[in-house]
C-alpha angles and dihedrals in degrees: 000000000000122000129197103218146144124275112203120229134162132062135299111304091001106079129168126177141217118215105229142173111232140158110271092237097057125095120268093255096028134105116330134199095216140344109232104173151335137249126198112186095181097070119084107263100020113259116235127178118178134173099229096194092054092049092049091047095052095042090050088052090054105266113152120218118221119244094262094047090047091056091048091050091047091054090050091051095239096121090055090055091050091049094050091048091054091049093048093056 
C-alpha cells in the first residue's frame, strides 16, 4: 500500500520536510516512489509547496495520506477539491 508522508531533511533542530509517496513498509527516509512537495515548518507562516495533480492522482489510485500530511493538504484546500470531484462523478 502506498502512503503519502513526510521525509525529514535538514540538520539537528532545523528540519524541513519533503512530501513523498512511498510504500508503507519502507523507512521514513528510505526509498520513495515520487516527491510531490515540500513543507518548511520553521518559516512564519509555514511554507508549503504541493503538486496538486500528483496528489490527486495518487489518492485516486488508493494512496493514504498520513495524519500530518492530511492536515497540511486540508489547509491548502486540496482535499476539498478531491472531495468535490468525487461527488461530481
